[in-house]
Every structure is written in structure tokens, then in C-alpha cells.
C-alpha positions, 0 to 999 in steps of 0.5 A: 500499500502506498504512502499517505502524505498530509499538511499540518497546516500553521494555525493563527489565532486571529484574535486571543481573549483570554480569561482568569484562571479557573478552580481547575487550572484552565483559562476560558477563552474565545478566539477566531483561528484560520489555517495557513497554507504552509506547515510541517508534512507528515507522512505515513505508511504500513510496517511492523512497528510504529515508529517516527524519524524526523526531519526539517529545518526544525527537527532538531529542536523538537523534545525527545522524540519517545513523547512526541505529540504524534506518537502519543495521539498514535498509542492513543488511536491504536487503544480506542481501535483495539489493535495495541500500537498502530504498525505504522512508521510516520515520517516528519518533516518539521518546517514550522518553528517549534514553541512558536503559537502555530500549533505545530505539534497539535497539527501535526498528531491530527494529520497523523491521526487521520492518515494512520485512521485511513491507512488501516481502515480503522473504524472511527470518525472524526468525533472520535479523533477529535476526543483523542485529540484533545487529551494532547492540548487544548488546540487538538480538536481545533487542529485536527480540523484544520479549518477555520472556526472559533474556539471557545470554553478552553478551546475545546468548544468549536464552531466553523466559520466557512464565511471567513474569507482568505487573508493574505498574511506574512508569518514572522518567527525570531527563532526564540521559543515562546513556552505557552506556560511561562506565557500564562503564569506571567498573564496570571500576575497580571491584571486578567481580561475576559474572554469575551467572544465579539459580535460578528463583523456586518460582513465578512469581505476581505476589508471588513473583516480586517477592520473588525479585527483590530478592535480585537486583542491577543490578551498574551501578546504583552505577556510575552514580550515581557518574556521574550523582547524579540515578539515586541521587535517583530510586532514594531517592525512588521507595524511599520511595513507597508500595506500592512493592515493589522500586525498581531501575535499568533496564540502565546508567541513567538510568531506574529502575523501582519494583514494584507489587501492582496498577496503581491503587498505580502510577498513584498512585505515578506522580501523586506523583512527577510532582507533586514532580517535574515536570520527569522523565520519568514513566509507569505501565506493565505489564511482561511 
């Protein structure tokens, strides 16, 4: 049987409103998330045992492979399906930065779950896979479906948003990790915001959506900048780019995105940033 391959796309929080920590140690949130047309690549094929190999520009930055989210997800899949560890080999081409606010590990795990289910012909629907993905982290179900959606609760209450238009965007990461736990602890040390879901934009044209997004916020942005000043450098540079309509950090950082009216504007901006800071990770994309 031929190997199966899928893109594990980058997730971008277009806004992220975060409430105070609850008694269970979780933060309620409200977000509208979109997915990029760039990401990691996951390939699976039948084998005599479960295994994972990793290559790519960010392979060395991954934690111990034995605890990789892909392997954790597939062991859970095998347990639920009653097949033990799935007899597959997985190859990950790690193209997204680590600890970047892009949901990379969750997206990798989601892609692997769907590929292995289909490769082995397991009788499990997407809802069953989402339950497994949710055990890996709050981004798990969102990244499993990998389509634009409102995320509420602990990130597990999802409402698909098919009206979100394609948005030309620039993604920039200063190659400095932003650890989610550290950022949330910094957030907890300051005044808490509210996990409010804003009223929808008056229409879903790209320009109106961008204008509407400017009235929203990422409540983790200031704590992340305090922990990693390089995030502030990226925000400042992208805010000054010609044609940049909105600049904001995604998730708990350290990736920053800028929205533009056209792909040509985005590509020009990418060249400017790459020329000024060649050590940064820079990608033009479309969010949808």
C-alpha cells in the first residue's frame, strides 16, 4: 500500500481573548482561528512496528521523540481501536518553528491521526479522533479539523466559520521559543481580561473583517513580549511595513502575523523583512 502524506498546516489565532484561571487551572478563552497554506509535512506507511523519524529545519529543536505528540496520539488511537500500537512508520518534515504559537505539534498529531485511521481502515469517525486530540492539549481538536473556527471554553468548544475569507498574511518568527506555560504564568501575574466573544463583523468581506479584527486583541501578547523581547521587535517591524493592515501575535507566541490586502503586498513585505533580518523565519501565506 502506497504511503499517505498530508500537510499539517500552521494555525493562527486572529484574536485571542483570555479570562482568569479557573479552579481547574485552565483559562477560558475566545478566539477566531484560521489555518495557513504552509506547515509541516506528515507521511505514514505500513510497517512492522510504530516508529517516527523527523527531518527538516526545526527537527533538532523537538523534544525527545519518545514523547512526541504524534506518537502519543497514535498510541491513543491504537488503544481505542483495540489494535495496540499501530503498525506504521511516520515521517515528519518539521518546517514550522517550535513553541511558536502556530499549533505545530497539535497539527502534526491531527494529520497523523487521520492518515493512520485511513491507512489502516479503522472504524473511527472524526468525533472519535477529536476526543483523542483533545487529550493532547486545547489546540488538539481545532488542529485536527484544520479549518477556520471560533474556539471557546478551554479551546474545545468549536464552531466552524466557513464565511471567513482568504486573508493574505505574512508570518514571522524570530526563532526564539515562547513557552506557553511561562506566558500564562506571566499573564496571571497581571490584571485578568475577559474571554469575551465579540459580535461578528457586519459582513465577511476581507477589508471589513480586517477592520473588525483591529478592534480585538491577543491578551497573551504583552506577557509574551515581557518574556521574549524579540516578539516586540517583530511586532514593531511588521507594524511599519507598507500595506500592513493589522499586526498581532498568534497564540502564546512567538510568531507574529501581519494582514495585507493583496498577495503582492505580502510578498513585497516578506522580501523587506528577509532582507533586514535574514535570521528570522519569514513566510508569505493565505489564511482561511
